[in-house]
Structure formats: C-alpha cells, structure tokens
C-alpha positions in Angstrom: -15.3 17.5 -19.7 -16.8 14.1 -18.9 -17.5 12.3 -15.7 -16.7 8.9 -14.1 -19.7 7.1 -12.7 -18.7 5.3 -9.5 -20.6 2.0 -8.8 -20.5 -0.3 -5.8 -18.6 -3.5 -6.7 -21.0 -5.6 -4.7 -24.3 -4.8 -6.4 -23.4 -2.4 -9.2 -25.5 0.5 -7.7 -24.4 4.0 -8.7 -23.0 5.8 -5.7 -21.5 8.9 -7.1 -19.8 10.7 -10.0 -16.5 12.6 -10.3 -15.5 14.8 -13.3 -12.7 13.8 -15.5 -9.8 16.2 -16.0 -8.9 17.4 -19.5 -5.4 18.5 -20.6 -6.1 22.1 -19.7 -7.1 21.0 -16.1 -4.0 18.9 -15.7 -1.8 21.8 -16.9 -3.5 24.2 -14.5 -2.9 21.8 -11.6 0.7 21.3 -12.5 1.3 25.0 -13.0 -0.4 26.0 -9.7 1.5 23.4 -7.8 4.9 24.3 -9.3 4.2 28.0 -8.8 3.7 27.4 -5.1 6.9 25.4 -4.8 9.0 28.0 -6.6 7.6 30.8 -4.5 9.1 30.2 -1.1 7.1 33.1 0.4 3.9 31.0 -0.3 5.2 27.9 1.7 3.0 27.0 4.6 5.0 27.4 7.9 5.5 24.2 9.8 3.4 25.3 12.8 0.5 26.0 10.4 0.9 22.6 8.7 0.7 20.9 12.2 -2.5 22.8 13.0 -4.1 21.7 9.7 -3.1 18.1 10.1 -4.3 18.0 13.7 -7.7 19.3 12.7 -7.7 16.8 9.8 -7.2 13.9 12.2 -10.0 15.3 14.4 -12.4 15.5 11.5 -11.6 12.0 10.4 -12.4 10.6 13.9 -15.6 12.6 14.1 -16.8 11.2 10.8 -15.4 7.7 11.3 -18.6 5.7 10.8 -19.7 7.6 7.7 -16.3 7.5 6.1 -16.0 3.8 6.8 -19.5 3.0 5.3 -18.6 5.0 2.2 -15.3 3.3 1.8 -16.8 -0.1 2.2 -19.5 0.6 -0.3 -17.1 2.1 -2.8 -14.1 -0.4 -2.5 -15.8 -3.5 -1.2 -13.8 -4.0 1.9 -16.0 -5.2 4.7 -17.3 -2.6 7.2 -15.4 -4.0 10.2 -12.1 -3.7 8.3 -13.1 -0.3 6.8 -13.6 1.0 10.3 -10.0 -0.1 11.1 -8.9 1.6 7.9 -10.4 4.9 8.9 -8.8 4.6 12.4 -5.4 3.9 10.7 -5.9 6.9 8.5 -6.4 9.2 11.5 -3.5 7.7 13.2 -1.4 8.1 10.1 -2.1 11.9 10.1 -1.0 11.9 13.7 2.2 10.1 12.7 2.9 13.0 10.3 2.5 15.5 13.1 4.8 13.4 15.4 7.4 13.3 12.7 7.3 17.0 12.1 7.6 17.8 15.8 10.5 15.4 16.3 12.4 15.3 13.0 15.3 17.7 12.5 18.5 18.0 10.5 21.9 17.1 11.9 25.1 18.8 12.9 28.0 17.9 10.7 31.4 17.6 12.5 33.7 20.5 11.7 36.9 21.9 13.3 38.3 18.3 13.4 41.2 19.0 10.9 42.9 22.0 9.3 40.5 22.0 6.4 37.4 22.3 8.6 38.8 24.8 11.1 36.8 27.9 11.8 33.5 26.4 10.6 30.3 25.0 11.9 27.8 23.1 9.7 24.2 21.8 10.1 21.4 20.6 7.9 17.6 21.2 7.7 14.9 19.7 5.6 13.1 21.3 2.7 10.2 20.0 0.4 11.5 18.2 -2.6 9.0 19.8 -5.0 5.7 18.9 -6.6 4.4 15.4 -5.7 2.3 13.5 -8.1 0.6 10.5 -6.5 -1.1 7.6 -8.4 -3.1 5.4 -6.0 -4.9 2.0 -5.9 -8.4 0.9 -5.0 -7.9 -1.6 -2.3 -7.5 0.9 0.7 -9.3 3.8 -0.9 -9.0 6.2 2.1 -5.8 5.1 3.9 -3.7 4.8 0.8 -4.5 8.4 -0.1 -3.6 9.4 3.4 -0.2 7.6 3.0 0.5 9.5 -0.2 -1.0 13.0 0.4 -0.6 13.6 4.1 3.2 13.2 4.1 3.3 15.6 1.2 1.3 18.2 3.1 3.4 17.6 6.2 6.6 18.2 4.4 5.3 21.3 2.5 5.0 19.7 -0.9 2.1 20.7 -3.2 0.5 17.4 -4.3 -1.6 16.3 -7.2 -3.3 12.9 -6.7 -4.9 10.5 -9.1 -6.9 7.9 -7.3 -8.1 4.6 -8.8 -11.0 5.2 -11.2 -13.0 2.7 -9.2 -12.6 4.5 -5.9 -12.2 8.2 -6.3 -14.9 9.2 -3.7 -12.8 8.4 -0.7 -10.0 10.5 -2.1 -12.3 13.4 -2.6 -13.6 13.0 0.9 -10.1 13.2 2.4 -9.2 16.3 0.3 -12.4 18.0 1.4 -11.5 17.3 5.0 -8.0 18.9 4.4 -9.6 22.0 2.9 -12.1 22.2 5.8 -9.1 21.9 8.2 -7.5 25.0 6.5 -5.4 23.7 3.6 -5.5 26.0 0.6 -7.0 24.0 -2.3 -4.1 24.8 -4.6 -1.9 22.7 -2.3 -3.7 19.4 -2.9 -5.8 18.6 -6.0 -7.4 15.5 -7.4 -7.2 14.8 -11.1 -8.8 12.1 -13.2 -7.1 12.3 -16.6 -9.3 11.4 -19.5 -6.7 9.2 -21.1 -3.7 7.0 -20.1 -1.5 9.2 -22.3 -2.5 12.3 -20.3 -1.7 10.5 -17.0 1.7 9.4 -18.3 2.5 12.9 -19.5 1.6 14.3 -16.1 3.9 11.9 -14.3 6.7 12.6 -16.8 6.4 16.4 -16.5 9.7 18.1 -15.5 7.9 20.1 -12.9 7.3 16.9 -10.9 9.8 16.4 -8.0 8.5 13.2 -6.5 6.3 10.4 -8.0 4.4 8.1 -5.6 2.8 5.0 -7.1 0.7 2.2 -5.7 -0.4 -0.4 -8.2 0.7 -3.1 -10.7 4.4 -3.8 -11.4 3.8 -3.4 -15.2 2.4 0.1 -14.9 4.8 1.2 -12.1 8.0 0.3 -13.9 6.7 1.8 -17.1 5.9 5.1 -15.4 9.3 5.2 -13.6 11.0 4.9 -17.0 9.2 8.1 -18.1 10.2 10.3 -15.2 12.1 13.5 -15.9 15.8 13.7 -14.8 16.1 14.3 -11.1 12.6 13.2 -10.1 12.5 10.7 -7.2 9.9 8.0 -6.9 8.5 5.3 -4.7 6.8 2.3 -6.3 4.7 -0.2 -4.3 3.7 -3.3 -6.3 2.6 -6.8 -5.3 4.2 -9.8 -3.7 2.8 -13.4 -4.1 3.6 -13.6 -0.4 5.2 -16.8 0.9 4.8 -18.4 4.3 6.8 -21.2 5.8 5.0 -23.4 8.4 7.5 -25.7 10.3 6.4 -29.0 11.8 6.6 -27.5 15.3 4.2 -24.6 14.6 1.3 -23.9 16.9 -1.5 -24.5 14.4 -4.2 -23.3 16.8 -2.6 -19.9 16.7 -1.4 -20.0 13.1 -4.5 -21.1 11.2 -6.8 -18.1 12.1 -4.0 -15.7 11.3 -3.2 -17.4 7.9 -6.9 -17.3 7.0 -7.2 -13.7 7.9 -4.0 -12.8 6.0 -5.3 -14.6 2.9 -9.0 -13.7 2.9 -8.8 -10.1 4.3 -10.4 -7.8 1.7 -11.0 -10.8 -0.5 -7.3 -11.2 -0.9 -6.9 -7.8 -2.6 -3.8 -6.9 -0.6 -0.3 -6.6 -2.0 1.1 -8.8 0.8 -1.8 -11.2 1.1 -1.1 -14.7 2.2 -1.0 -16.8 -1.0 1.7 -19.5 -0.9 2.1 -21.6 2.2 5.0 -24.1 2.3 4.4 -26.7 5.0 6.6 -29.5 6.1 5.0 -32.6 4.7 4.0 -34.1 8.1 1.6 -31.3 8.8 0.7 -30.0 5.3 -2.6 -31.9 5.1 -3.6 -30.7 8.6 -2.8 -27.1 7.7 -4.9 -27.3 4.5 -7.8 -28.9 6.3 -7.6 -26.4 9.1 -7.8 -23.6 6.6 -10.8 -25.2 5.0 -12.5 -25.0 8.4 -11.6 -21.4 8.7 -12.9 -20.6 5.2 -16.2 -22.3 6.0 -17.0 -20.1 8.9 -16.4 -16.8 7.0 -19.4 -14.9 5.7 -19.2 -13.6 2.1 -21.5 -10.8 1.1 -22.5 -7.2 1.3 -19.4 -5.2 2.6 -21.6 -2.7 4.4 -23.1 -5.3 6.7 -21.3 -5.6 10.1 -21.1 -9.4 10.0 -19.5 -9.7 6.6 -16.0 -11.2 6.6 -15.3 -11.2 2.9 -16.7 -8.7 0.4 -16.7 -8.6 -3.4 -13.9 -8.3 -5.9 -13.5 -4.8 -7.2 -14.9 -5.7 -10.7 -16.7 -8.6 -12.3 -13.7 -9.0 -14.6 -11.5 -9.7 -11.6 -13.9 -12.3 -10.4 -13.8 -14.0 -13.8 -10.0 -13.9 -13.9 -9.6 -15.5 -10.5 -12.0 -18.2 -11.4 -10.1 -19.0 -14.6 -6.8 -19.2 -12.6 -8.3 -21.6 -10.1 -9.8 -23.8 -12.9 -6.4 -23.9 -14.5 -4.9 -25.2 -11.3 -7.7 -27.8 -11.0 -7.1 -29.0 -14.6 -3.4 -29.4 -13.9 -4.1 -31.8 -11.0 -4.3 -29.6 -7.9 -6.9 -30.4 -5.3 -9.5 -27.7 -4.7 -10.3 -28.4 -1.0 -12.9 -25.6 -0.6 -14.3 -22.8 -2.7 -13.3 -22.8 -6.3 -16.2 -21.0 -7.8 -18.1 -17.7 -8.0 -20.9 -17.0 -5.5 -22.1 -14.2 -7.8 -20.7 -12.0 -10.6 -18.8 -10.0 -7.9 -18.1 -12.5 -5.0 -15.8 -15.5 -5.1 -15.8 -18.3 -2.6 -12.8 -18.4 -0.2 -10.6 -21.0 -1.8 -8.0 -23.5 -0.5 -5.9 -25.2 -3.2 -3.6 -28.1 -2.2 -0.4 -28.6 -4.0 -0.9 -26.8 -7.3 1.9 -27.2 -9.9 4.9 -24.9 -9.4 4.3 -23.4 -12.9 0.6 -22.8 -12.4 -0.6 -19.3 -12.6 -1.7 -19.4 -8.9 1.8 -20.4 -8.0 3.6 -17.8 -10.0 1.4 -14.7 -10.2 -0.2 -12.5 -7.6 -3.8 -13.8 -7.4 -5.2 -10.7 -5.7 -8.2 -12.7 -4.7 -9.4 -15.0 -1.9 -7.2 -17.9 -2.8 -4.6 -19.7 -0.6 -2.3 -22.4 -1.9 -0.8 -25.0 0.4 2.3 -26.9 -0.7 3.9 -29.9 1.0 7.7 -29.8 1.2 10.2 -32.3 2.4 12.3 -29.9 4.5 12.8 -26.3 5.4 15.4 -25.8 2.7 13.0 -26.8 0.0 10.4 -24.5 1.3 12.7 -21.6 1.4 14.0 -22.3 -2.1 10.5 -22.5 -3.5 9.5 -19.4 -1.6 12.4 -17.5 -3.2 11.8 -18.9 -6.8 9.9 -15.9 -8.1 11.2 -12.4 -9.2 9.1 -10.7 -6.5 10.3 -9.8 -3.0 8.0 -8.2 -0.4 6.8 -9.5 3.0 7.2 -13.1 4.1 6.5 -15.1 7.2 7.4 -18.2 9.2 5.4 -20.1 11.9 7.6 -22.0 14.3 8.3 -22.3 18.0 12.1 -22.8 17.4 14.3 -19.7 17.6 16.9 -21.2 15.2 14.2 -22.0 12.6 12.9 -18.5 12.8 16.4 -17.0 12.4 17.2 -19.3 9.5 14.1 -18.2 7.7 14.8 -14.5 8.4 18.2 -14.9 7.0 17.4 -16.9 3.9 14.0 -15.8 2.8 13.9 -13.1 0.1 11.9 -10.3 1.5 12.0 -6.8 3.0 10.3 -8.0 6.1 9.9 -11.4 7.7 7.1 -12.0 10.2 7.5 -14.7 12.9 4.2 -16.4 14.0 2.1 -13.8 12.1 0.8 -13.5 8.6 2.5 -11.7 5.7 -0.1 -8.9 5.7 0.8 -7.4 9.1 1.5 -3.7 8.9 1.6 -0.7 11.1 1.9 2.6 9.3 5.1 3.9 10.9 7.2 0.9 9.9 9.1 0.6 6.6 7.0 -1.0 3.9 8.8 -1.7 0.7 9.0 -4.1 -2.1 12.3 -5.2 -3.6 13.2 -6.7 -7.0 10.1 -6.4 -9.1 7.9 -5.7 -6.1 8.8 -2.0 -5.9 11.3 0.7 -5.4 11.9 3.1 -2.5 10.5 2.8 1.0 6.9 3.4 2.1 5.6 3.9 5.6 4.7 7.5 6.7 8.1 8.6 8.3 10.0 7.0 5.4 7.8 8.7 2.8 8.3 12.0 4.5 12.0 11.5 4.4 11.8 10.7 0.7 9.7 13.9 0.0 12.4 16.2 1.4 15.9 17.3 0.6 18.5 17.7 3.3 20.0 21.2 2.9 23.3 22.1 4.6 24.7 25.4 5.8 28.4 25.7 6.4 29.4 28.9 8.3 32.9 30.1 8.5 34.0 32.6 11.2 37.4 33.6 12.4 36.1 33.5 16.0 35.7 29.7 15.7 39.4 29.1 15.1 
C-alpha cells in the first residue's frame, strides 16, 4: 500500500500524508457497507443519528479556527473564506438534524372509491443503500459534509473518495464523526490506487447512490458505468453568465461581481465568468472591475488579509495563463492582470470583449478571470448567455422589475439571482446543474431526499368500511 503526499498549493510545503487503498481495501469497505445496509438490525436509530450529528456540529464549532487554517493551507482558499466554510459545514450538519426532525412520509388518500374502501395507507422513508461519494478540492471540508452528512442522517453507509489534493479535510471530518459516536464502518474514506479501481467501485452493484462533484467529462463517464437501479447526483461546472442592464446600480453591483469572480481564485463551479453589459455601460463596468481587482491582495491563503489565494496546482496556473494569452492574441483587451504572480498564483484578470469562440468565452476557466462583453440590447445578452451547452446559476443586475422577470424567464439556468452574483448559495436551497452542468439536485434537504426511498404501507381492515 502506498501513500499520497499532500502539499500546500501556495508554497509546495508537505503538510501530510494519507494511505492509498488497494483493491482488497476497496472490497472490504464495500462489503462492510453493504453488510450494514442488508442487516436492518444494525441500522442506527434516528434518535441516535441525531445525537451523533448534534455532537458533530458542536465539535466542528469548537475546532473552527484549526479546521479553517488546515483547509486554507490544504486547498488554497483564503482563511477568511475558509472560516465561513467551516461555519457553513457546522450549519449544514444542523440542517440535516432539522430535516430529520421535521421530515416524514405522507398519508395516501383511501376510502374515496369502491376500490380503496376499507383501507388506509401511509409512507415512511428508508435509506436507499450504500452511498459512494466522489468529491472535489475547492471546498475541501464543506463538500464532504454535503455528501457524507446527509448519508449518515438518512442511515446510509457511505464510502467517500476526496480529491487527491485535499484529503486531509475529509479525514478530519470523518474523525469528528467517529468521535461523536459514529461506528467507523458506517463512513470510510478510500483513495484508490488507480482510476480503474475508482471506476469499478462506483460501478459496483452494491452501490445504491452515487454522489459526484467534479468535471463534466468524468461525471458523465462514471454515470454511464452505474449498475442498474443505482441513483446519482452529478454536480459539474457552469461558465456562469451575468446580465448587467443599463439601469443597474453599479456601486452595489461591482463589488459583488468581483467577489463572485475572484472568490477562491475563481475555483467555484458557479463563479462569475461572463458578464454581458448593455453597450452604454460596458466600459464603465469593466473599468470598475479593474479597480476592484487592484485592491485585492493575492498571496498566502493562511494570512487573514489575503483576498485571493493560489490555484490548486501549478498546471492549473499554466493552463489559465495560456487561455488568457489566447484571448489576447485574438484581439481581446486585457484590462488588468493577465499573468502569473508565481508558479501558483495568478493575477486577478479582467478581459474586455474576447471573441465568442475564445476558450475563455466557451469553457469554464476555473480561475480568477472575468470577461466583460458589450451587447446592443438585452435580447442579445440573453442569447449569448444561453449559447453554451451548460446551464447552472445565472444573474441579472437591474432596478427594473420587468427586466428582472424577463431575464428570469429567458435565461437558461436552474437559478437566476437578481442584483447578486452567480455564486450565491445557502446550503438548504436546491443547487443543481442542468444540461451538461449536472444531474439531480444538491442542497442538503434535497440530497437527503435523493438518498432515501419512500416506502408505503396499505392496511386493509373490515372495520374501516
């Protein structure tokens, strides 16, 4: 058995190791999880699950600072944002508890015609089965909470594979669960030695639900391998579009757009990337974003005054630089940024009017790059916003109700924000990509629903006639 050396993306310092999981280890995890699911006597009662989750949330809050510093160092998200991530994680566990305490089945109408006479019927929820979760690096603690805590809440044994770049936060959360009273066999972390082993684990017929956060290419490939009957939720990326109308309050809009584009160095699946502005204000919007970029501090993510941290790998920094240079070569104006500060950090970049076919216009940059496009009218902006095969969160800035409603109606997206950036999220709202951006619905209550089956009882009795 080998090991993965985890290094800080900012300076490359070694910060920990985790063992890889060989085929025998993967089989043992699957066999144990499936054995728990098939043995109903071993299911953890709901009251006990609530107790475990409540203690888990308490421990997260008690260790807030240490967990945030570790996540910032491991994943590169600045400390101030990592602190928010840890707070969200604790609140997410609380949301699981609230859902358990308030969610129930339903009563099905009976005795309404001759066929249903003498009967009552109701439903309750049961765990769907073994959950396999494959996670991403960009929110190394909270994403694991989103995938693992709902599984524990619903009673599903879970096997989680975190990103190879950020496994330490996953291990920290599982250790907290164990300390809170969860049997280790109910939640295990695996780090398969090969992609083939990971694919086979996902495709195993013992898997009841597959949760994936990552690239569209990998997500759709893994979905195609699922065993018959397995459900899944896939969360991919967006190339998020924003419409800025000529009546928008730019003093309010510009800081939000900059935050939405540069938060976590743009490594967010709904990060602001494409801003379509009515031509009369497009230059002002671009110049205003330049001013926002200039006041942001890029550097060590563990420092409290850092606004933008590193890219997750040096290769990602190189890729982003090549995309920006391609846009420059095709005639776009690079108004700010447009270069590497180091092998791991990229300057916050504003590009004005790149070609519609440029890579920065058609692919998810996943870096600190915002593109501003002048358009002649609202219809052109909406058409260009909808021109890609992705569909996730979008937004519009306007003071006009009809403009907001028009964008809500016509923009492709599963959520449209009004006077806010595309990356807004709270963890109890539905969060889902459509088209190539994903499948199924995230958000903790929705994930819990997906991880359960609704089981009905129909009771016939002569006294009910």
